[in-house]
C-alpha positions as CSV (number, residue, x, y, z in Angstrom):
1,X,41.5,-10.5,141.3
2,X,43.6,-9.6,138.2
3,X,44.3,-5.9,137.6
4,X,43.1,-6.2,133.9
5,X,39.9,-7.8,135.0
6,X,39.1,-4.9,137.4
7,X,39.7,-2.4,134.5
8,X,37.5,-4.5,132.2
9,X,34.7,-4.6,134.7
10,X,34.9,-0.8,135.2
11,X,34.7,-0.1,131.4
12,X,31.7,-2.4,131.0
13,X,30.0,-0.7,133.9
14,X,30.7,2.9,132.5
15,X,29.4,2.3,129.0
16,X,25.9,3.5,128.2
17,X,23.1,1.1,127.6
18,X,22.1,2.4,124.2
19,X,24.6,3.3,121.4
20,X,25.1,6.9,120.4
21,X,24.3,7.4,116.7
22,X,25.6,10.6,115.0
23,X,24.1,11.4,111.6
24,X,26.4,13.6,109.5
25,X,24.8,15.1,106.5
26,X,26.2,17.6,104.1
27,X,24.2,20.7,103.4
28,X,22.6,20.8,99.9
29,X,24.7,22.5,97.3
30,X,23.2,25.4,95.5
31,X,23.2,25.7,91.8
32,X,25.3,28.8,92.0
33,X,28.2,27.0,93.7
34,X,28.2,24.2,91.1
35,X,28.1,26.8,88.3
36,X,31.0,28.7,89.8
37,X,33.0,25.5,90.1
38,X,32.4,24.8,86.4
39,X,33.3,28.3,85.4
40,X,36.5,28.2,87.4
41,X,37.4,24.8,86.0
42,X,36.9,26.0,82.4
43,X,38.9,29.2,83.0
44,X,41.7,27.1,84.5
45,X,41.8,24.8,81.5
46,X,41.7,27.6,79.0
47,X,44.5,29.4,81.0
48,X,46.7,26.3,80.8
49,X,46.1,26.0,77.1
50,X,46.8,29.7,76.5
51,X,50.1,29.4,78.5
52,X,51.1,26.3,76.5
53,X,50.4,28.1,73.2
54,X,52.5,31.2,74.4
55,X,55.4,29.0,75.5
56,X,55.3,27.0,72.3
57,X,55.3,30.2,70.2
58,X,58.2,31.6,72.1
59,X,60.1,28.3,71.7
60,X,59.4,28.0,68.0
61,X,60.3,31.7,67.4
62,X,63.6,31.2,69.3
63,X,64.4,28.1,67.2
64,X,63.6,29.9,63.9
65,X,65.8,32.9,65.0
66,X,68.6,30.6,66.0
67,X,68.5,28.6,62.7
68,X,68.4,31.8,60.7
69,X,71.4,33.2,62.5
70,X,73.3,30.0,62.2
71,X,72.7,29.6,58.4
72,X,73.9,33.2,57.7
């Protein structure tokens, strides 16, 4: 008898007769959690826009200051 055949026969003998079915379901999301996600997303977007506006203002102010100093 081959060693692989003995292992195969053992595995076939050990397996259960019926398959095991696992049902994984996510808990229902509440409206409060989706509302908080929307608010955090909008605050994040407006924060990025405000940061871009501040950096652009500092950059343009520095450029204007540098051009004025250079022309004088």
